[in-house]
PDB file of N, CA, C, O and CB in Angstrom:
ATOM      1  N   MET A   1     109.945 106.221  57.168  1.00  0.00           N
ATOM      2  CA  MET A   1     110.667 106.990  56.166  1.00  0.00           C
ATOM      3  C   MET A   1     112.156 106.670  56.217  1.00  0.00           C
ATOM      4  O   MET A   1     112.780 106.407  55.189  1.00  0.00           O
ATOM      5  CB  MET A   1     110.435 108.490  56.371  1.00  0.00           C
ATOM      6  N   PHE A   2     112.723 106.696  57.430  1.00  0.00           N
ATOM      7  CA  PHE A   2     114.153 106.420  57.561  1.00  0.00           C
ATOM      8  C   PHE A   2     114.482 104.971  57.226  1.00  0.00           C
ATOM      9  O   PHE A   2     115.571 104.679  56.733  1.00  0.00           O
ATOM     10  CB  PHE A   2     114.623 106.743  58.971  1.00  0.00           C
ATOM     11  N   ALA A   3     113.555 104.073  57.488  1.00  0.00           N
ATOM     12  CA  ALA A   3     113.770 102.673  57.144  1.00  0.00           C
ATOM     13  C   ALA A   3     113.844 102.501  55.625  1.00  0.00           C
ATOM     14  O   ALA A   3     114.678 101.752  55.117  1.00  0.00           O
ATOM     15  CB  ALA A   3     112.647 101.794  57.731  1.00  0.00           C
ATOM     16  N   TRP A   4     112.965 103.202  54.909  1.00  0.00           N
ATOM     17  CA  TRP A   4     112.976 103.130  53.448  1.00  0.00           C
ATOM     18  C   TRP A   4     114.276 103.682  52.897  1.00  0.00           C
ATOM     19  O   TRP A   4     114.858 103.102  51.980  1.00  0.00           O
ATOM     20  CB  TRP A   4     111.786 103.894  52.858  1.00  0.00           C
ATOM     21  N   ILE A   5     114.742 104.808  53.452  1.00  0.00           N
ATOM     22  CA  ILE A   5     116.005 105.395  53.011  1.00  0.00           C
ATOM     23  C   ILE A   5     117.162 104.445  53.294  1.00  0.00           C
ATOM     24  O   ILE A   5     118.049 104.279  52.456  1.00  0.00           O
ATOM     25  CB  ILE A   5     116.245 106.748  53.704  1.00  0.00           C
ATOM     26  N   ALA A   6     117.158 103.828  54.454  1.00  0.00           N
ATOM     27  CA  ALA A   6     118.231 102.883  54.809  1.00  0.00           C
ATOM     28  C   ALA A   6     118.226 101.671  53.882  1.00  0.00           C
ATOM     29  O   ALA A   6     119.289 101.151  53.543  1.00  0.00           O
ATOM     30  CB  ALA A   6     118.083 102.424  56.273  1.00  0.00           C
ATOM     31  N   GLN A   7     117.072 101.225  53.479  1.00  0.00           N
ATOM     32  CA  GLN A   7     116.984 100.063  52.600  1.00  0.00           C
ATOM     33  C   GLN A   7     117.408 100.398  51.172  1.00  0.00           C
ATOM     34  O   GLN A   7     117.857  99.519  50.437  1.00  0.00           O
ATOM     35  CB  GLN A   7     115.565  99.511  52.603  1.00  0.00           C
ATOM     36  N   ASN A   8     117.271 101.641  50.781  1.00  0.00           N
ATOM     37  CA  ASN A   8     117.547 102.037  49.401  1.00  0.00           C
ATOM     38  C   ASN A   8     118.719 103.002  49.277  1.00  0.00           C
ATOM     39  O   ASN A   8     118.806 103.728  48.287  1.00  0.00           O
ATOM     40  CB  ASN A   8     116.321 102.665  48.799  1.00  0.00           C
ATOM     41  N   ILE A   9     119.610 103.031  50.239  1.00  0.00           N
ATOM     42  CA  ILE A   9     120.702 104.002  50.240  1.00  0.00           C
ATOM     43  C   ILE A   9     121.632 103.815  49.035  1.00  0.00           C
ATOM     44  O   ILE A   9     122.116 104.800  48.478  1.00  0.00           O
ATOM     45  CB  ILE A   9     121.503 103.887  51.536  1.00  0.00           C
ATOM     46  N   ALA A  10     121.882 102.593  48.633  1.00  0.00           N
ATOM     47  CA  ALA A  10     122.766 102.350  47.480  1.00  0.00           C
ATOM     48  C   ALA A  10     122.144 102.906  46.199  1.00  0.00           C
ATOM     49  O   ALA A  10     122.836 103.528  45.394  1.00  0.00           O
ATOM     50  CB  ALA A  10     123.049 100.835  47.320  1.00  0.00           C
ATOM     51  N   THR A  11     120.865 102.689  46.011  1.00  0.00           N
ATOM     52  CA  THR A  11     120.173 103.199  44.832  1.00  0.00           C
ATOM     53  C   THR A  11     120.154 104.721  44.831  1.00  0.00           C
ATOM     54  O   THR A  11     120.343 105.347  43.788  1.00  0.00           O
ATOM     55  CB  THR A  11     118.744 102.652  44.770  1.00  0.00           C
ATOM     56  N   ILE A  12     119.929 105.307  45.979  1.00  0.00           N
ATOM     57  CA  ILE A  12     119.892 106.761  46.088  1.00  0.00           C
ATOM     58  C   ILE A  12     121.255 107.350  45.762  1.00  0.00           C
ATOM     59  O   ILE A  12     121.340 108.345  45.043  1.00  0.00           O
ATOM     60  CB  ILE A  12     119.448 107.189  47.494  1.00  0.00           C
ATOM     61  N   ILE A  13     122.315 106.756  46.275  1.00  0.00           N
ATOM     62  CA  ILE A  13     123.673 107.255  46.017  1.00  0.00           C
ATOM     63  C   ILE A  13     124.022 107.133  44.543  1.00  0.00           C
ATOM     64  O   ILE A  13     124.598 108.057  43.968  1.00  0.00           O
ATOM     65  CB  ILE A  13     124.702 106.492  46.866  1.00  0.00           C
ATOM     66  N   ILE A  14     123.687 106.013  43.923  1.00  0.00           N
ATOM     67  CA  ILE A  14     123.974 105.810  42.504  1.00  0.00           C
ATOM     68  C   ILE A  14     123.192 106.812  41.652  1.00  0.00           C
ATOM     69  O   ILE A  14     123.740 107.360  40.696  1.00  0.00           O
ATOM     70  CB  ILE A  14     123.631 104.364  42.083  1.00  0.00           C
ATOM     71  N   CYS A  15     121.930 107.056  41.980  1.00  0.00           N
ATOM     72  CA  CYS A  15     121.121 108.036  41.228  1.00  0.00           C
ATOM     73  C   CYS A  15     121.697 109.437  41.365  1.00  0.00           C
ATOM     74  O   CYS A  15     121.753 110.179  40.384  1.00  0.00           O
ATOM     75  CB  CYS A  15     119.660 108.023  41.716  1.00  0.00           C
ATOM     76  N   LEU A  16     122.123 109.809  42.563  1.00  0.00           N
ATOM     77  CA  LEU A  16     122.721 111.127  42.757  1.00  0.00           C
ATOM     78  C   LEU A  16     124.017 111.269  41.980  1.00  0.00           C
ATOM     79  O   LEU A  16     124.286 112.324  41.406  1.00  0.00           O
ATOM     80  CB  LEU A  16     122.972 111.381  44.233  1.00  0.00           C
ATOM     81  N   ALA A  17     124.827 110.208  41.958  1.00  0.00           N
ATOM     82  CA  ALA A  17     126.073 110.247  41.195  1.00  0.00           C
ATOM     83  C   ALA A  17     125.797 110.398  39.703  1.00  0.00           C
ATOM     84  O   ALA A  17     126.483 111.163  39.024  1.00  0.00           O
ATOM     85  CB  ALA A  17     126.897 108.981  41.451  1.00  0.00           C
ATOM     86  N   LEU A  18     124.813 109.690  39.191  1.00  0.00           N
ATOM     87  CA  LEU A  18     124.462 109.800  37.766  1.00  0.00           C
ATOM     88  C   LEU A  18     123.928 111.189  37.435  1.00  0.00           C
ATOM     89  O   LEU A  18     124.234 111.736  36.376  1.00  0.00           O
ATOM     90  CB  LEU A  18     123.421 108.735  37.386  1.00  0.00           C
ATOM     91  N   ILE A  19     123.139 111.755  38.326  1.00  0.00           N
ATOM     92  CA  ILE A  19     122.628 113.114  38.105  1.00  0.00           C
ATOM     93  C   ILE A  19     123.774 114.109  38.061  1.00  0.00           C
ATOM     94  O   ILE A  19     123.778 115.010  37.222  1.00  0.00           O
ATOM     95  CB  ILE A  19     121.624 113.509  39.208  1.00  0.00           C
ATOM     96  N   LEU A  20     124.745 113.960  38.953  1.00  0.00           N
ATOM     97  CA  LEU A  20     125.905 114.855  38.959  1.00  0.00           C
ATOM     98  C   LEU A  20     126.731 114.716  37.684  1.00  0.00           C
ATOM     99  O   LEU A  20     127.210 115.715  37.147  1.00  0.00           O
ATOM    100  CB  LEU A  20     126.781 114.575  40.175  1.00  0.00           C
ATOM    101  N   ILE A  21     126.900 113.496  37.197  1.00  0.00           N
ATOM    102  CA  ILE A  21     127.665 113.272  35.971  1.00  0.00           C
ATOM    103  C   ILE A  21     126.969 113.915  34.775  1.00  0.00           C
ATOM    104  O   ILE A  21     127.614 114.579  33.962  1.00  0.00           O
ATOM    105  CB  ILE A  21     127.859 111.766  35.727  1.00  0.00           C
ATOM    106  N   VAL A  22     125.668 113.721  34.666  1.00  0.00           N
ATOM    107  CA  VAL A  22     124.911 114.309  33.554  1.00  0.00           C
ATOM    108  C   VAL A  22     124.950 115.835  33.633  1.00  0.00           C
ATOM    109  O   VAL A  22     125.100 116.505  32.612  1.00  0.00           O
ATOM    110  CB  VAL A  22     123.444 113.808  33.565  1.00  0.00           C
ATOM    111  N   ALA A  23     124.818 116.380  34.834  1.00  0.00           N
ATOM    112  CA  ALA A  23     124.870 117.834  34.999  1.00  0.00           C
ATOM    113  C   ALA A  23     126.240 118.376  34.600  1.00  0.00           C
ATOM    114  O   ALA A  23     126.323 119.438  33.983  1.00  0.00           O
ATOM    115  CB  ALA A  23     124.549 118.224  36.453  1.00  0.00           C
ATOM    116  N   ALA A  24     127.318 117.663  34.941  1.00  0.00           N
ATOM    117  CA  ALA A  24     128.663 118.097  34.565  1.00  0.00           C
ATOM    118  C   ALA A  24     128.847 118.070  33.049  1.00  0.00           C
ATOM    119  O   ALA A  24     129.484 118.961  32.488  1.00  0.00           O
ATOM    120  CB  ALA A  24     129.718 117.210  35.240  1.00  0.00           C
ATOM    121  N   ILE A  25     128.303 117.070  32.393  1.00  0.00           N
ATOM    122  CA  ILE A  25     128.402 116.975  30.935  1.00  0.00           C
ATOM    123  C   ILE A  25     127.642 118.123  30.275  1.00  0.00           C
ATOM    124  O   ILE A  25     128.153 118.753  29.349  1.00  0.00           O
ATOM    125  CB  ILE A  25     127.858 115.617  30.439  1.00  0.00           C
ATOM    126  N   VAL A  26     126.440 118.396  30.739  1.00  0.00           N
ATOM    127  CA  VAL A  26     125.640 119.489  30.167  1.00  0.00           C
ATOM    128  C   VAL A  26     126.339 120.826  30.408  1.00  0.00           C
ATOM    129  O   VAL A  26     126.398 121.659  29.504  1.00  0.00           O
ATOM    130  CB  VAL A  26     124.208 119.509  30.782  1.00  0.00           C
ATOM    131  N   PHE A  27     126.868 121.043  31.607  1.00  0.00           N
ATOM    132  CA  PHE A  27     127.586 122.277  31.916  1.00  0.00           C
ATOM    133  C   PHE A  27     128.794 122.453  31.004  1.00  0.00           C
ATOM    134  O   PHE A  27     129.062 123.555  30.528  1.00  0.00           O
ATOM    135  CB  PHE A  27     128.027 122.284  33.380  1.00  0.00           C
ATOM    136  N   SER A  28     129.523 121.362  30.763  1.00  0.00           N
ATOM    137  CA  SER A  28     130.687 121.402  29.886  1.00  0.00           C
ATOM    138  C   SER A  28     130.279 121.739  28.450  1.00  0.00           C
ATOM    139  O   SER A  28     130.954 122.520  27.778  1.00  0.00           O
ATOM    140  CB  SER A  28     131.432 120.061  29.926  1.00  0.00           C
ATOM    141  N   MET A  29     129.179 121.153  27.982  1.00  0.00           N
ATOM    142  CA  MET A  29     128.718 121.430  26.629  1.00  0.00           C
ATOM    143  C   MET A  29     128.284 122.883  26.475  1.00  0.00           C
ATOM    144  O   MET A  29     128.573 123.509  25.455  1.00  0.00           O
ATOM    145  CB  MET A  29     127.571 120.500  26.263  1.00  0.00           C
ATOM    146  N   VAL A  30     127.593 123.424  27.475  1.00  0.00           N
ATOM    147  CA  VAL A  30     127.165 124.820  27.426  1.00  0.00           C
ATOM    148  C   VAL A  30     128.369 125.745  27.435  1.00  0.00           C
ATOM    149  O   VAL A  30     128.410 126.720  26.684  1.00  0.00           O
ATOM    150  CB  VAL A  30     126.238 125.146  28.602  1.00  0.00           C
ATOM    151  N   ARG A  31     129.342 125.448  28.273  1.00  0.00           N
ATOM    152  CA  ARG A  31     130.550 126.272  28.350  1.00  0.00           C
ATOM    153  C   ARG A  31     131.312 126.244  27.033  1.00  0.00           C
ATOM    154  O   ARG A  31     131.776 127.285  26.568  1.00  0.00           O
ATOM    155  CB  ARG A  31     131.455 125.795  29.492  1.00  0.00           C
ATOM    156  N   ASN A  32     131.448 125.069  26.425  1.00  0.00           N
ATOM    157  CA  ASN A  32     132.137 124.963  25.136  1.00  0.00           C
ATOM    158  C   ASN A  32     131.372 125.701  24.044  1.00  0.00           C
ATOM    159  O   ASN A  32     131.987 126.320  23.176  1.00  0.00           O
ATOM    160  CB  ASN A  32     132.320 123.489  24.745  1.00  0.00           C
ATOM    161  N   LYS A  33     130.051 125.648  24.071  1.00  0.00           N
ATOM    162  CA  LYS A  33     129.242 126.348  23.064  1.00  0.00           C
ATOM    163  C   LYS A  33     129.420 127.858  23.197  1.00  0.00           C
ATOM    164  O   LYS A  33     129.487 128.563  22.191  1.00  0.00           O
ATOM    165  CB  LYS A  33     127.747 125.971  23.205  1.00  0.00           C
ATOM    166  N   LYS A  34     129.496 128.361  24.433  1.00  0.00           N
ATOM    167  CA  LYS A  34     129.694 129.794  24.642  1.00  0.00           C
ATOM    168  C   LYS A  34     131.077 130.236  24.183  1.00  0.00           C
ATOM    169  O   LYS A  34     131.254 131.384  23.774  1.00  0.00           O
ATOM    170  CB  LYS A  34     129.496 130.147  26.113  1.00  0.00           C
ATOM    171  N   LYS A  35     132.062 129.336  24.246  1.00  0.00           N
ATOM    172  CA  LYS A  35     133.414 129.645  23.786  1.00  0.00           C
ATOM    173  C   LYS A  35     133.529 129.530  22.271  1.00  0.00           C
ATOM    174  O   LYS A  35     134.558 129.894  21.700  1.00  0.00           O
ATOM    175  CB  LYS A  35     134.425 128.719  24.455  1.00  0.00           C
ATOM    176  N   GLY A  36     132.488 129.030  21.614  1.00  0.00           N
ATOM    177  CA  GLY A  36     132.495 128.910  20.165  1.00  0.00           C
ATOM    178  C   GLY A  36     133.024 127.582  19.662  1.00  0.00           C
ATOM    179  O   GLY A  36     133.240 127.418  18.462  1.00  0.00           O
ATOM    180  N   LYS A  37     133.232 126.647  20.546  1.00  0.00           N
ATOM    181  CA  LYS A  37     133.714 125.328  20.132  1.00  0.00           C
ATOM    182  C   LYS A  37     132.547 124.489  19.640  1.00  0.00           C
ATOM    183  O   LYS A  37     131.411 124.657  20.082  1.00  0.00           O
ATOM    184  CB  LYS A  37     134.442 124.613  21.296  1.00  0.00           C
ATOM    185  N   SER A  38     132.844 123.591  18.726  1.00  0.00           N
ATOM    186  CA  SER A  38     131.825 122.715  18.175  1.00  0.00           C
ATOM    187  C   SER A  38     131.674 121.491  19.060  1.00  0.00           C
ATOM    188  O   SER A  38     132.632 121.045  19.692  1.00  0.00           O
ATOM    189  CB  SER A  38     132.173 122.305  16.733  1.00  0.00           C
ATOM    190  N   SER A  39     130.477 120.961  19.099  1.00  0.00           N
ATOM    191  CA  SER A  39     130.243 119.762  19.897  1.00  0.00           C
ATOM    192  C   SER A  39     130.512 118.488  19.103  1.00  0.00           C
ATOM    193  O   SER A  39     130.634 117.407  19.680  1.00  0.00           O
ATOM    194  CB  SER A  39     128.817 119.753  20.418  1.00  0.00           C
ATOM    195  N   CYS A  40     130.606 118.615  17.772  1.00  0.00           N
ATOM    196  CA  CYS A  40     130.765 117.419  16.957  1.00  0.00           C
ATOM    197  C   CYS A  40     132.230 117.071  16.710  1.00  0.00           C
ATOM    198  O   CYS A  40     132.556 115.895  16.548  1.00  0.00           O
ATOM    199  CB  CYS A  40     130.056 117.601  15.640  1.00  0.00           C
ATOM    200  N   CYS A  41     133.109 118.048  16.677  1.00  0.00           N
ATOM    201  CA  CYS A  41     134.553 117.843  16.452  1.00  0.00           C
ATOM    202  C   CYS A  41     134.840 117.193  15.109  1.00  0.00           C
ATOM    203  O   CYS A  41     135.817 116.456  14.977  1.00  0.00           O
ATOM    204  CB  CYS A  41     135.142 116.986  17.564  1.00  0.00           C
ATOM    205  N   CYS A  42     134.019 117.448  14.126  1.00  0.00           N
ATOM    206  CA  CYS A  42     134.203 116.853  12.803  1.00  0.00           C
ATOM    207  C   CYS A  42     134.564 117.931  11.793  1.00  0.00           C
ATOM    208  O   CYS A  42     134.562 119.124  12.096  1.00  0.00           O
ATOM    209  CB  CYS A  42     132.931 116.101  12.356  1.00  0.00           C
ATOM    210  N   ASN A  43     134.867 117.482  10.605  1.00  0.00           N
ATOM    211  CA  ASN A  43     135.133 118.402   9.508  1.00  0.00           C
ATOM    212  C   ASN A  43     133.799 118.939   9.010  1.00  0.00           C
ATOM    213  O   ASN A  43     132.921 118.163   8.634  1.00  0.00           O
ATOM    214  CB  ASN A  43     135.929 117.704   8.356  1.00  0.00           C
ATOM    215  N   CYS A  44     133.641 120.248   9.004  1.00  0.00           N
ATOM    216  CA  CYS A  44     132.348 120.853   8.680  1.00  0.00           C
ATOM    217  C   CYS A  44     132.148 121.121   7.196  1.00  0.00           C
ATOM    218  O   CYS A  44     131.086 121.608   6.811  1.00  0.00           O
ATOM    219  CB  CYS A  44     132.194 122.132   9.429  1.00  0.00           C
ATOM    220  N   GLN A  45     133.111 120.826   6.365  1.00  0.00           N
ATOM    221  CA  GLN A  45     132.956 121.112   4.940  1.00  0.00           C
ATOM    222  C   GLN A  45     131.845 120.286   4.311  1.00  0.00           C
ATOM    223  O   GLN A  45     131.170 120.767   3.401  1.00  0.00           O
ATOM    224  CB  GLN A  45     134.259 120.855   4.210  1.00  0.00           C
ATOM    225  N   GLY A  46     131.638 119.070   4.766  1.00  0.00           N
ATOM    226  CA  GLY A  46     130.603 118.216   4.202  1.00  0.00           C
ATOM    227  C   GLY A  46     129.290 118.286   4.957  1.00  0.00           C
ATOM    228  O   GLY A  46     128.324 117.624   4.577  1.00  0.00           O
ATOM    229  N   CYS A  47     129.239 119.065   6.005  1.00  0.00           N
ATOM    230  CA  CYS A  47     128.041 119.147   6.840  1.00  0.00           C
ATOM    231  C   CYS A  47     127.097 120.211   6.300  1.00  0.00           C
ATOM    232  O   CYS A  47     127.538 121.328   6.033  1.00  0.00           O
ATOM    233  CB  CYS A  47     128.414 119.456   8.304  1.00  0.00           C
ATOM    234  N   PRO A  48     125.816 119.905   6.129  1.00  0.00           N
ATOM    235  CA  PRO A  48     124.883 120.904   5.628  1.00  0.00           C
ATOM    236  C   PRO A  48     124.661 122.058   6.613  1.00  0.00           C
ATOM    237  O   PRO A  48     124.241 123.138   6.197  1.00  0.00           O
ATOM    238  CB  PRO A  48     123.561 120.246   5.308  1.00  0.00           C
ATOM    239  N   MET A  49     124.929 121.859   7.888  1.00  0.00           N
ATOM    240  CA  MET A  49     124.760 122.917   8.893  1.00  0.00           C
ATOM    241  C   MET A  49     126.084 123.551   9.279  1.00  0.00           C
ATOM    242  O   MET A  49     126.146 124.279  10.269  1.00  0.00           O
ATOM    243  CB  MET A  49     124.082 122.362  10.133  1.00  0.00           C
ATOM    244  N   GLY A  50     127.139 123.296   8.527  1.00  0.00           N
ATOM    245  CA  GLY A  50     128.466 123.795   8.848  1.00  0.00           C
ATOM    246  C   GLY A  50     128.559 125.302   8.929  1.00  0.00           C
ATOM    247  O   GLY A  50     129.347 125.818   9.722  1.00  0.00           O
ATOM    248  N   GLY A  51     127.783 126.030   8.140  1.00  0.00           N
ATOM    249  CA  GLY A  51     127.835 127.478   8.168  1.00  0.00           C
ATOM    250  C   GLY A  51     127.088 128.098   9.328  1.00  0.00           C
ATOM    251  O   GLY A  51     127.356 129.243   9.691  1.00  0.00           O
ATOM    252  N   SER A  52     126.152 127.363   9.921  1.00  0.00           N
ATOM    253  CA  SER A  52     125.364 127.963  10.989  1.00  0.00           C
ATOM    254  C   SER A  52     125.844 127.609  12.388  1.00  0.00           C
ATOM    255  O   SER A  52     125.412 128.242  13.351  1.00  0.00           O
ATOM    256  CB  SER A  52     123.948 127.554  10.845  1.00  0.00           C
ATOM    257  N   CYS A  53     126.710 126.635  12.535  1.00  0.00           N
ATOM    258  CA  CYS A  53     127.130 126.295  13.892  1.00  0.00           C
ATOM    259  C   CYS A  53     128.474 126.920  14.252  1.00  0.00           C
ATOM    260  O   CYS A  53     128.851 126.906  15.423  1.00  0.00           O
ATOM    261  CB  CYS A  53     127.208 124.791  14.049  1.00  0.00           C
ATOM    262  N   HIS A  54     129.203 127.462  13.291  1.00  0.00           N
ATOM    263  CA  HIS A  54     130.510 128.080  13.569  1.00  0.00           C
ATOM    264  C   HIS A  54     130.509 129.513  13.069  1.00  0.00           C
ATOM    265  O   HIS A  54     130.002 129.818  11.990  1.00  0.00           O
ATOM    266  CB  HIS A  54     131.665 127.276  12.906  1.00  0.00           C
ATOM    267  N   LYS A  55     131.088 130.377  13.877  1.00  0.00           N
ATOM    268  CA  LYS A  55     131.242 131.767  13.452  1.00  0.00           C
ATOM    269  C   LYS A  55     132.472 131.857  12.570  1.00  0.00           C
ATOM    270  O   LYS A  55     133.529 131.318  12.899  1.00  0.00           O
ATOM    271  CB  LYS A  55     131.355 132.734  14.675  1.00  0.00           C
ATOM    272  N   ARG A  56     132.327 132.533  11.465  1.00  0.00           N
ATOM    273  CA  ARG A  56     133.464 132.645  10.535  1.00  0.00           C
ATOM    274  C   ARG A  56     133.944 134.053  10.466  1.00  0.00           C
ATOM    275  O   ARG A  56     134.892 134.347   9.738  1.00  0.00           O
ATOM    276  CB  ARG A  56     133.092 132.160   9.143  1.00  0.00           C
TER     277      ARG A  56
END
């Protein structure tokens, strides 16, 4: 078991780093959504869902 971990330590570290990055992005998106910020950052006048994603 330890030999396998030693042989694949670089892959394990890279996977853990990617998981942490994705988790940070999702956490940031959830926090922004709770604050009422939009995830698209675009002009909503032309968007068909513009009335349902922002509180007016």
